[in-house]
KENUTOR-45861 format. One record per residue: x, y, z of N, C-alpha, C in turn; residue in three letters. Coordinates in steps of 0.2 Angstrom, whole numbers, plus 5000, padded with zeros to 4 digits. Layout:
% KENUTOR-45861
XYZXYZXYZala...
END
This chain:
% KENUTOR-45861
506352744530506352754537505752724540met505752704546505252664549504652714551gly504152674554503552714555503652764561gly503252814561503252864566502952844572ser503252864578503052844585502352874586pro501952834590501252864591501252924595ala500752964593500653034596500053034600val499953074605499353084609499053144608thr498453154610498053214610498353264614glu498453324611498753384615498153414620asn498253414626497653434630497553514630pro498053544628498053624627497453644622arg497153694624496653724619496053684617ser495953634621495453584618494753614618his494653674621493953704621493953764616arg494553774612494553824607494053824602ala493753874600493253874594493453844588pro494153854586494453824580494353744581leu494553714586494553644587493853614588leu493353654590492653634590492453634583ala492553684579492353684572492653624568ala493353614570493653554566493353494568tyr493053484574492653424576491953424574ala491753474570491153474567490553504571gly490753544576490253584580490253654577glu489653664575489553734572489553784577arg489953844576490053894581489553954579gln489453994584489054054582489254094577ala489954104576490254134571490854094569thr491054084563491654044561492254064564pro492654024567493354044569493754064563pro494254104563494654134558495354134559val495754104554496454114553496654124546trp497254134544497454154537498054104536phe497954074530498554044528499154094526met499754074528500254124527500254184531arg499854184536499754244541500454264544gln500854214545501554234548502054244542ala502054304539502454314533502554384531gly502754394525502954464523502454514523arg501854504524501354554525501454594532ser501854564536501954594543502554634543leu502554694545503254734546503654694552pro503354674557503754634562504054574559glu503754544555504054484552504654504548tyr504654554544505154574540505754594544arg505654634550506154654554506454584557ala506054544559506354474562506754444557ser506554434551506954404546507554434543arg507654504544508154534541508854504542ala509154494536509854464536509854384538gly509254354538509254284540508854244534thr509254194531508954154526508354114528ala507854104524507254064526507354004529met507753964527507853894530508253904537leu508653954538508953964544508453994549asp507954034547507454054551506953994553ala506853954549506453894551506753854556cys507453844556507753804560508053834567leu507853904568508053934574507453934578asp507453894583506753884587506453944590pro506953994593506654054596506354094590ala506754104584506454144579505854114576leu505854054575505254024572504654034576ala504754024583504154034588503954104588ala504354154588504254224587503754244581glu504054214575503654234569502954194569ile502954134572502254104572501754144576thr502054174582501554204586501354274584val501754304580501654374578500954394575gln500654354571499954364568499454354574pro499554314579499054304584499054374588val499654394590499654464593499354514590arg499454524583499254574579498554574578arg498354514575497654504572497154474577his497354444583496954404587496554354583ala496854314579496654264575496454204580val496054154578495854104582496354044582asp496954044578497453994578498054024575ala498553994577499254004574499453944570ala499753954564500053904560500753904560ile501053854561501853844563502253874557phe502653914558503053944553503653894551phe503553874545504053834542504053834535ser504353784531504253774524504253704523asp503953684517503753614515504453574514ile504953604513505553574512506053564518val505853594523506153584530506353514532val505853474532506053404534506553364529pro506553384522507053354518507753384520leu507753454521508353484523508653444530lys508153434534508353394540508653324539leu508353294534508553224532509253224528ala509553284527510153294524510153304516gly509553314514509453324506509753394505val510153404499510453464497509853514494asp509553554498509053594495509153664498val508953714495508953784497508353824494asp508153874498507653914496507953984493ile507853984486508154044483507654104482val507854164485507354214485507154234478pro506454244478506154254471506054194467gly506254134469506154074465505854024469arg506154004475505853954479506353894480gly506053834482506553784483506853754477pro507553744478507953724472508353664475val508353604472508753544474509353544469phe509953524473510553524469510553464465ala510153404467510153344463509453324462arg509153344457508453324455508453244454pro507853214455507753144454507553134447val508053114443507953104436508153034434arg508552994438508752934436508652884442thr508752814441508652774447509252784452pro509852804450510352824455510152884459ala509852934456509652994459509052974465asp508652924463508152904468508452864473leu508952824472509252784477509652824482asp509952884479510252924483509752964488asp509252984485508753024489508452984495leu508252924493507852884499508352844504val509052854502509552834507509552884513ala509252944512509252994518508752974523his508952984529508452964534508353024539glu507753034540507553094545507553064552leu508053074556508053044563507753084568thr507553054574507253094579507653154581pro508353144581508753194584508753254579asp508653244572508653294567508053344568ala507553314571506853344572506853384578leu507453384582507453424589507253494588ala507553534583507453604583506653614581pro506353574578505653584576505253574583ile505353524587505053514593505153564598glu505753594598505953654602505553714600ala505453724593505153784591504353774593ala504053714592503353704593503253714600val503653684605503553694612503653764614ala504053804611504153874613503553914611ala503253894605502753934602502053914607thr501953854608501353834612501453874619val502053874622502053914628501853984628ala501854014622501754084622500954094620gln500654044617500054054614499454054619leu499554024625498954014629498453974627gly497854004626497253964624497153954616gly497653994612497553994605497953924603thr497553884599497853824596498353834591pro498853794591499353794585499253734580leu499253754574499153704569499853684566ile499953624566500553594563500553604555gly501053594552501153614545501553564541phe501353534535501853494531501653504524ala502053484519501853484512501753404510gly501253404506500953334504501553304499ala501453234498501953204494502053224487pro501453234484501453254477501753324476phe501653374480501953434479502653434480thr502853394486503653384487503953344481leu503553294478503853254473503953304466ala503453354466503553394460504153434460ser504353464466504953504467505553454466tyr505553394469506153354469506253334462val505753314458505853294451506053344447val505753404447505853464443506553494445glu506753484451507353524453507153594456gly506553614456506353684458505653694456gly505353754456504653764455504553754447pro503853734446503653724439502953744438ser502753764432502153794431501653734430lys501853674428501453624426501553554429asp502153554432502353484435502353434430gln502653454424502653404419503053344420leu503653354423504153304424503953254429leu503553284434503353234439502753194437ala502353224433501753184430501953134425arg502553154422502853104417503053044421thr503453054426503752994430503152954433leu502652984435502052954438501752904434leu501752914427501552864422502052824419his502652854418503152814415503552764419ala503552774425503852724430503552724437asp502952694437502552684443502852664449pro503352614448503652584454504152644457asp504552674453504952734455504552784458ala503952804455503452854458503252834465trp503052764466502852744472503352744478arg503952724475504552724480504652794482arg504652844478504852914479504352944484leu503652934482503152964486503052934493thr503252864493503152834500503752864505ala504352874502504852904506504652974508trp504353014503504153084505503653084510leu503153034509502553034514502853014521ala503352974522503652954529503953014531asp504353054527504653114530504153164532val503653184528503153234530502753204536ser502653144536502253114542502653124548gly503353104548503753114554503753194556ala503753234551503853304553503153324556phe502553304554501953324557501953294564leu502153224565502053194571502553234576ala503153254574503553294579503253354581ala502853384577502553454579501953434584gln501553384583501053364587501353344594val501853304594502153284600502353344605arg502553394601502853454605502253504607ala501653484604501053534607500553554602gly500753544595500253564590499553534591ala499053564591498353544592497953524586ala498253534580497953514574498453514569ala498353484563498853484557498553504551val498953534546498653544540499153514535gln498953474530499353454524499253494518leu499753524515499653574510499853534503phe499453534498499653504492499553554487asp500053594486499953654482499853644475ser500153584472500153574465499653514463trp499253494468498853434466498353454461ala498153514460497653534455497953524448gly498553504447498753484440498553414438ala498253374443498053304442497353294440leu497253244436496553214436496353184442ser495653174443495453134449495753064449glu495753034443495952964442496652954444ala497053004441497852994443497953014450asp497553054453497653074460497453014464tyr496852984463496652924467497152864466arg497452854460497852794459498552804462ala498852864461499552874462499752924467ala499252964470499453014475499053004482val498452984481498052974487498352924492leu498652874490498952824495499552854499pro499952894495500552934499500252984504ala499753024502499453074506499153044512ser498852984511498552944517499052924521ala499652904519500152874523500452934527arg500452994524500653054528500253064534thr499553074532499053084537499053034543leu499152974541499052914545499652914551ala500152954549500752954554500552994560ala499953034560499753074565499053054568val498953044574498353024577498153064583gln497553074584497353114590497253184590gly497353214584497153284583496853294576val496453344575496153354568496653364563pro496453334557496853344551496553374545lys496853434543496553474537496953454531val496653454526496953444519496753494514his497253534512497153584507497553584501phe497253604495497553604489497353664485gly497653684480497453734476497253714469thr496753734466496453714460496153634460gly495953624466495753554468495053534468thr494653584465493853574466493653504464ala493953474459493753404457494053354461leu494553364466494853324470494653314477leu494153364479493953374486493753304489leu493353264486493153204489493753154490pro494153154485494753114486495253134491ala495253204492495753224497495453214504met494753214504494453194511494553114512arg494553074506494653004507495352984509asp495853034508496553024510496553024518ala496053044522496053034529495953104532gly495653154528495553224531494953224536ala495053254541494453274545494053334543asp494453384540494253444537494553454530val494153484526494453494519494453574518val495053594516495153664514494953674507gly494653734505494353744499494653814496val494953814490495253874488494653924485asp494853974483494354034481493954014475his494153964471493853954465493153924465arg492953894471492353854471491953874478leu491353904477490953924483490953864488pro490953884494490953834500490353784500leu489753814498489153774498489153714492asp489453734486489653684481490153634483ala490653654487491153614489490853564494ala490453594499490153544504489653494501ser489353514495488953464492489353414489ala489953424486490353374483490653324489leu490653354495490853314501490253284505leu489653284502489053254505488953284511asp489153344512488953384518489153344524his489753314524489953264529490453284533ala490853334531491453354535491453434535val491753464540491853534540492353554534pro492253624532492653654527492953714530val493553724526493953784528494053824522gln493953894523494053934517493553994517gly493454024511493854024506493854094503asn494054144507494054214505494554224499ile494354254493494854274488495354314490asp495954294490496554344492496554404488pro496254404482496254464477495854524481ala495354504484494854554487495154584493leu495754564496496054594502496254664500leu496354684494496554754492495954794489gln495354764489494754794487494454844492ala494054894490493754934495493354894500pro493354914507493054874512492354854510trp491854894508491254874506491254814501pro491654814497491754754492491954694496val492454704500492654644503492154624508leu491854664512491354644516490754604513glu490554624507490054584504490254514502arg490954514500491254444499491254404505his491454434511491454394517490754374519leu490254414518489554394520489454334515glu489554334509489454274504489854214506ala490454224508490854164510490554134517val490354174522490154144528489454114527val489054144522488354114521488454044517ala488954044513489053974509489253924514ala489653944519489953894523489453864528gly488853894528488353864532488053804530glu488253784523488053724521488453664523ala488953674526489353624529489253614537ala489453554539489253544547489653594551pro490153624549490553674552490953714547ala491253774549491553814544492153854548his492753844546493253894548493453944542val493354004544493554054539494254064538leu494454064531495154074530495154104523asn495754104520495854124513495754064509leu495654074502495654024497496454014495gly496854044498497554034497497954074502his498654084501498954124507498854194506gly499054234511499054304512499554334507val499354374502499854404497500354444501pro501054444499501554484503501354554504pro501054584499500854664499500254674502gly499954634506499254644509499454694515thr498954744516498954784522498754744528asp499154734533498954694538498354724542pro498254784542497654814545496954784542asp496954764536496454734533496254664536val496754624537496754564540496454574548leu496654624551496454634558495654654557thr495554694552494854714552494354654550arg494654604546494254544545494054504551ile494654494555494554464562494054494566val494054564567493654604571492954594568glu492854594562492154584559491854524560trp492254464560492054404561491854394569val492254414573492154414580491554454583his491454504579490854554581490254524580ala490254464576489554434574489354384579arg489754374584489554324589489054344594ala
END
C-alpha cells in the first residue's frame, strides 16, 4: 500500500496536562491514565460488550466510543485510550483473523511459505475500510471535552509474531526464526505490517486523536542487536506515518531496548514494571519523558502497600524531564475499579 496521507495537529485538548507532559513539561503532579483502562475491570464495559464479539465491538463506532469514554467518566483519568485491538487494521484489510475468547488473535492462514506471504501483502487497507475507525474516534472526541484521546496500534514485530505463529506464542520462536532465516521475507512482512499500522494510527489522528501509542507487546523476546537490525526500521516506519502529535512507544520486558525504542521515533517511552523509572530515564540519557510504571500486581494489595509503591514510582519519575503515571502493563481483568479511581484521586490531590 502507498504512504499514509499527511495529518495535522489536533487543536483539541492542546492545554491538557497529559500533552504538556508528553511535550516534556514537568507538571505539579504527573497526569495519569491506565493501559487497558477500557476493559473487563469495569462492569459497564461488561454490560456494553454482552453478546458482542470483540472485533464486532471494535468496528461499531458508537459502541467503541462508549467503551473508550467509560473509564474517563468513572475514574476522571487524564486521557482516554482508543478502544480497539492490534489486529483490527489487518481485519479491515481483509485478512482472515478472529479473536478467540480465552486465547487471543488467531489467523486462518499463518505466514509459513512464500505463497502465504504473497497472499498477505496482496491485501490493501483502503481509506474506505478505515471509515468506521474515523467515525468511532470522532464520536469519542466529541464526548471527551478537554480530555485528550490517545490513538492505538500494534507494532510490526508483535503483529508479525501473531501472523507467523498463527496465534499467541510464549516465545515468538517461529517469528524469530524467520527474522534470521529469511531476512528479505521478514523485511517484506514487517514493512507491510508497518504501513497497515501506520495507516491505522494516521486515521485516528485525522479524526481527532491528540497523541498515539505504539504497543510492542512481544519485543522483549529480542536482543538489542536483533531489534535494531530487524525491527526498529519497521517500527520507525509506523511512527513516521503520523506527524504533529506526540508518539509514545511501549513494550513489555524491554528494559534493554528502551534507547532503541526511542530511536525508532518516540517522543515518550513507556516503561514496564520491571525497571524503576529513574534507571529507565538514565538509559534514555534523561532526554525524553517517561510513562509508567505501577506494578499491576499491587492493584490488589492493601492500600498502604500500594500507596508506598505509588510514592516510589512518582519519586523515580522525577528523574525524567516529565512523567505520565501509568501501569507497567494493562489493568488486570479482576481489578477492583474503585482502586483505580482511588489512585487517580491520590494523584490529583497532590497538585
